[in-house]
C-alpha positions, 0 to 999 in steps of 0.5 A: 713799936717804932720798927712796926710803924716803919714797916707800915709805910712801905706796905701802904705805899705798895697797896696804893700802887696796886690800886692804880696799876690797872689805870696805869696800864690802860694809859700806857696801852693807849700811848703804845698804840699811837707812838708806833703808828706815827713811827712806822709812817715816819720810818717809811718816809725817812727810809730808816730801819732803826726807826722802823725797828723802834716802832716794831718794838713799840707795837710788840709792847702794845701787845705786851701791855694788853696781855699784862692788863688782862693778866692783871685783871685775871690775877685780881680774882680771889682764891678758890677751892681749886686755886687756893693761891688765886690766879696771880700766877697768870701774871707770871705766864703773861711775862713769859708770853710777852718775852716770846712775842718780843723775841719774835719781833727782834728776830724780824729786826735782825733780818731787816738790819742785816739786809740793810748792811748789804743794801744800804738806803739813804735815811732822812735824819730830820724825819728820824729826829722828829719821830724818835722825839715822839718816842722819847716823850711817849716811852718816857711817860709810859716808863714813869707810869709803870715804875712804881709797880715794877719792884713788886710785880713781875708782870709790871716789871716786864712791861716796865722793862719794855718801856725803859728799853723803848725810851733808851732806844728812842734816844739812840735813834734820835742821836743817829738821826742827828748824826745822819744830818751831817754825815751820810753814815747809812750803815749806822742805822742798821748797826743801831738796830742790832744794838737795840736787839741786844739790849732788849734780849738781855732784859728779856732773858732777865724776866724769863729767868725770874719767871722760870724760878717762880714757876719752879718754886725756887727759893726767892732771890735774896732769901737765905734759908739757913739765916731764917733757920738760925733766926727762928731758933733764937726765939724763946720757946723754939727748940729747933726748926727743920724742913724749911721751904720758901717759894714765890706764890706770886712775884710779890708774895713769899710763901713759907713752911717749916717744922717747929720743935717746941716743948710739950705743952697744950696747943693753946699756949703756942698762940703767942709764939706763933704770933712772934714767929709770924712777925719775925718772918714778915719784918725780917725776911718779907715772908707774908704767907707762913705755914708752921707745923709744931712738933715736940720732937724732930721728925725724920733727919731734922735737916734744913731741907727735906731731901727726897 
């Protein structure tokens, strides 16, 4: 009983976060329109490519959050006959679109930064500090708003990484502004722009990899099918299991199917066993959408997975 109660709290916490994701995205959307607008004005006035690159990143984040919000709204639609898992994978597609948009923005920043290396311009450190400070406050608040849903939802994780990247790059730009007040190291500005690009692209590739694995119905990260098989076969009443499949129906849902071999018995007598298997799959492995096929003898070769 204690184990069951221990699991209830995280689930309730997850549900509470899900209920507030929409409003959190809207607030983040507003912040990511105001901040880059101010930074672009400040970047032009200060002749700072690092500040403009940070603003470009933030503008791409405005688009990213907008896409994430619409994907979230679409994903809230329930299952239909034609879409039996619902529309939650719209959020996975949104994360891919956001990565593409961000990569295009980073390409522009690289081009402008390389140009600045060949044709350096004087940069006003004071303006850079003020505008970067605005970015630190706004991006920090945005990252905090989205942090709660980042672990359960790939769409929100992508948006959160955007905000975290913005927060860190704004801090870097602020530090560069402080340095430029005392040292005329104008090459530092485009150099920091390139470092920002490297950091952002690294996060982009991580999100893209997760999205690709979900779309390919790959076994969820951290889930060992052999361990699942061994665990199920230890349950009293289960003779063996085979043909295991596990995949992310969405970034926060694990679907699972397998064949379960039991002794010959009326179907009505498997009710308690089904409940035990479902509870084990959920509490031990986080599998919340299991489909079980009961058999009285192994079919095919009875391997862990079915090789076509």
